[in-house]
C-alpha positions as MATLAB code, in Angstrom:
seq = 'XXXXXXXXXXXXXXXXXXXXXXXXXXXXXXXXXXXXXXXXXXXXXXXXXXXXXXXXXXXXXXXXXXXXXXXXXXXXXXXXXXXXXXXXXXXXXXXXXXXXXXXXXXXXXXXXXXXXXXXXXXXXXXXXXXXXXXXXXXXXXXXXXXXXXXXXXXXXXXXXXXXXXXXXXXXXXXXXXXXXXXXXXXXXXXXXXXXXXXXXXXXXXXXXXXXXXXXXXXXXXXXXXXXXXXXXXXXXXXXXXXXXXXXXXXXXX';
ca = [
      29.927   44.346    0.666;
      28.292   40.773   -0.075;
      25.095   41.068    1.035;
      22.159   43.752    1.432;
      22.534   47.246    2.168;
      19.220   49.705    2.126;
      19.855   53.209    2.599;
      17.192   55.855    3.536;
      14.247   53.873    2.262;
      10.975   55.613    1.857;
       8.103   53.663    0.524;
       4.428   54.654    0.449;
       1.111   52.187   -0.078;
      -1.535   54.721   -1.274;
      -1.411   57.687    1.054;
       0.380   55.975    3.842;
       4.087   56.372    4.363;
       4.953   52.458    5.187;
       8.884   52.869    5.512;
      10.635   56.383    6.367;
      14.288   56.617    6.227;
      14.847   53.018    6.848;
      18.597   52.044    6.457;
      20.263   48.837    7.599;
      22.306   46.032    6.246;
      22.341   42.066    5.863;
      25.585   40.721    5.484;
      26.518   37.038    4.518;
      27.373   35.123    7.603;
      24.851   36.576    9.789;
      21.153   35.651   10.949;
      19.029   38.946   11.911;
      15.613   38.942   13.339;
      13.518   41.672   11.915;
      10.732   42.561   14.647;
       8.324   45.092   15.365;
       4.270   45.503   15.768;
       1.696   44.523   13.397;
       1.890   47.252   10.622;
       5.260   48.356   11.589;
       6.754   47.685    8.028;
       8.062   44.346    8.110;
       6.580   42.395    5.206;
       6.735   45.576    3.180;
      10.568   46.025    3.989;
      11.100   42.424    3.001;
       9.453   42.940   -0.324;
      11.274   46.239   -0.986;
      14.458   44.116   -0.412;
      13.460   41.627   -3.262;
      12.547   44.550   -5.518;
       8.990   43.816   -5.715;
       7.734   47.214   -4.389;
       8.980   50.584   -5.675;
      10.290   52.937   -3.596;
       9.634   56.787   -3.354;
      13.173   57.421   -2.263;
      16.311   55.562   -0.951;
      18.789   52.830   -2.380;
      19.001   48.958   -2.387;
      22.460   47.420   -3.034;
      22.993   43.650   -3.718;
      26.645   42.759   -3.843;
      27.573   46.428   -4.046;
      25.445   46.900   -7.090;
      21.988   48.704   -7.475;
      19.251   46.179   -7.064;
      17.553   47.673  -10.009;
      20.562   46.835  -12.168;
      20.338   43.045  -11.672;
      18.371   41.184  -14.259;
      15.629   39.179  -12.790;
      16.924   35.770  -13.185;
      20.411   36.787  -11.632;
      18.778   38.414   -8.676;
      16.777   35.469   -7.959;
      19.857   33.325   -7.741;
      21.057   35.816   -5.164;
      17.881   36.138   -3.075;
      15.544   33.789   -1.917;
      12.264   34.530   -0.289;
       9.605   32.592    1.777;
       6.311   34.517    2.078;
       4.128   34.881    5.021;
       1.191   33.163    3.214;
       1.862   29.891    1.316;
      -1.748   29.286   -0.105;
      -1.525   27.175   -3.290;
      -4.716   27.099   -5.179;
      -3.076   24.586   -7.893;
      -2.792   20.931   -7.613;
       1.142   20.969   -7.341;
       2.658   18.236   -5.362;
       5.308   19.660   -2.792;
       8.125   18.190   -4.557;
       6.975   20.232   -7.926;
       7.030   23.570   -5.860;
      10.304   22.890   -4.503;
      11.672   22.215   -7.964;
      10.444   25.527   -8.799;
      13.133   27.042   -6.649;
      15.592   25.637   -9.431;
      13.983   27.852  -12.182;
      16.659   30.772  -11.737;
      19.203   28.124  -12.581;
      17.721   26.700  -15.804;
      16.717   27.882  -19.066;
      13.183   27.974  -20.440;
      11.966   24.336  -21.087;
      15.540   23.058  -20.014;
      15.395   19.860  -18.109;
      16.296   19.306  -14.539;
      20.325   18.343  -14.189;
      21.751   16.099  -11.451;
      22.918   19.398   -9.558;
      19.205   20.242   -9.623;
      17.809   17.105   -8.425;
      20.438   17.026   -5.758;
      19.561   20.532   -4.315;
      15.567   19.705   -4.286;
      16.515   16.418   -2.506;
      19.001   18.318    0.144;
      16.167   21.087    0.526;
      13.493   18.372    1.414;
      15.807   16.638    3.760;
      16.597   19.845    5.591;
      12.781   20.806    6.693;
      12.085   17.188    7.162;
       9.353   16.953    4.193;
      10.576   14.016    2.086;
       7.875   11.800    3.431;
       5.022   14.023    1.954;
       6.804   15.830   -0.841;
       4.884   13.824   -3.436;
       1.336   14.556   -2.093;
      -0.896   17.477   -3.562;
      -0.102   20.682   -1.596;
      -3.864   20.974   -1.035;
      -4.030   17.780    1.131;
      -1.171   18.858    3.361;
      -1.667   20.635    6.871;
      -0.590   24.183    7.304;
       2.907   23.349    8.771;
       3.374   20.971    6.148;
       2.855   23.543    3.616;
       5.065   25.620    5.668;
       8.041   23.433    5.524;
       7.408   22.876    1.464;
       7.543   26.732    1.321;
      11.016   27.143    3.074;
      12.124   24.177    1.079;
      11.571   25.988   -1.992;
      13.557   28.829   -1.008;
      16.454   26.381    0.180;
      16.497   24.845   -3.118;
      17.585   27.995   -5.066;
      20.759   27.800   -2.939;
      20.693   31.614   -2.845;
      23.455   33.364   -0.668;
      20.730   35.552    1.010;
      17.469   34.005    2.463;
      14.660   36.401    3.301;
      11.535   34.684    5.465;
       8.582   36.340    6.616;
       7.124   34.530    9.827;
       8.718   31.081    8.777;
       7.409   29.456   12.045;
       3.651   29.987   11.470;
       1.897   26.852   11.803;
       4.849   24.953   12.776;
       4.882   22.469   15.688;
       7.424   22.952   18.278;
       9.767   20.142   17.154;
       9.589   21.259   13.486;
       9.971   25.295   14.668;
      12.947   24.519   16.723;
      14.473   22.626   13.830;
      14.020   25.442   11.396;
      15.716   27.713   13.521;
      18.569   25.376   14.386;
      18.888   24.925   10.573;
      18.841   28.767    9.767;
      21.500   29.112   12.331;
      23.569   26.610   10.622;
      23.117   28.291    7.119;
      24.480   31.783    8.593;
      27.505   30.047   10.312;
      28.241   28.507    6.929;
      28.060   31.710    5.203;
      24.549   32.823    4.261;
      22.885   35.848    5.122;
      19.637   35.360    6.751;
      16.783   37.741    7.649;
      13.783   36.731    9.665;
      10.824   38.571   10.228;
       8.881   37.277   13.325;
       6.896   38.138   16.262;
       8.431   35.258   18.132;
      11.087   36.834   20.178;
      11.599   33.883   22.667;
      12.256   31.578   19.696;
      14.281   33.412   17.207;
      16.088   36.180   19.248;
      18.450   33.439   20.901;
      19.953   32.092   17.836;
      20.259   35.545   16.038;
      23.328   37.948   15.645;
      21.280   40.939   15.464;
      17.891   42.405   16.036;
      16.280   45.208   13.887;
      13.348   46.718   15.642;
      10.875   48.523   13.187;
       8.834   51.292   14.762;
       6.457   53.328   13.051;
       8.280   53.019   10.001;
      11.572   53.482   10.966;
      14.482   51.302   12.467;
      14.285   52.062   16.202;
      17.030   49.627   17.112;
      19.728   47.705   15.495;
      21.974   45.474   17.623;
      22.856   42.460   19.354;
      19.503   40.770   20.958;
      20.467   41.882   24.335;
      21.003   45.451   23.543;
      17.990   45.941   20.912;
      15.524   43.899   23.222;
      16.351   45.751   26.337;
      13.466   46.454   28.462;
      13.601   50.174   27.492;
      13.227   49.291   23.828;
      10.862   46.804   24.154;
       8.412   49.265   26.034;
       8.377   51.741   23.323;
       8.167   49.540   20.343;
       5.603   46.785   21.762;
       4.271   48.903   24.573;
       5.039   46.089   27.103;
       7.230   45.394   30.148;
      10.044   42.986   29.719;
      10.635   41.228   32.978;
      12.198   38.075   34.052;
      10.081   34.971   34.040;
       7.845   33.921   36.802;
       6.131   30.613   37.721;
       6.339   27.502   35.321;
       6.242   29.650   31.866;
       8.063   30.518   29.647;
       9.856   27.259   29.063;
      13.324   26.816   27.475;
      12.509   24.370   24.875;
      15.411   22.658   23.037;
      15.815   19.835   20.544;
];
């Protein structure tokens, strides 16, 4: 398959089993929401899919080949990641950080090529960050830093994109723009996996929802199936009922 396939993943952090028998697929051309309570293992799963955490058991395949068999640079050209935390202690500009997204395509010390520069500009434009790209990231707001982090992943032009809480710190307009852009990327053939707590924002534009619960996949299906009231009650411990009164609102660009 053209994508990621996780089979029976088991992962431990110290004495705690965080993932226990997790299996699911991310295919190119689909946008998938990964949801669950705090501590359910969402961030851990994303990092495992990148090859950044060792598995106790199970197998991850990228493009039909074991993830462990991919050289680092080749894997980085296939998988791009936006982490939950975007703190940057150094005085890089936003553009310099986005340029780092092109490293998998260049040899050590190799100068930027025209296609690199084009990819960087497209990424900055896609997240509406061109206006502040040449400022030091330490002077940017949290939302601006988040947009730079997303642009860095986009500049890689990887066919698979993993994002951990990408709408954190974004204002409403840019959160909606980001989700619309991710939907367009998936429609154009990218595979996009978004870990998020914002079900109302993310789920409506997704093809599938994967619910993690106590280290396992509890549900995997279309949003209206995976987020049915009985599933939400078990995974989140809350009732899912029709909206009453003024909120929630259906915000649109």
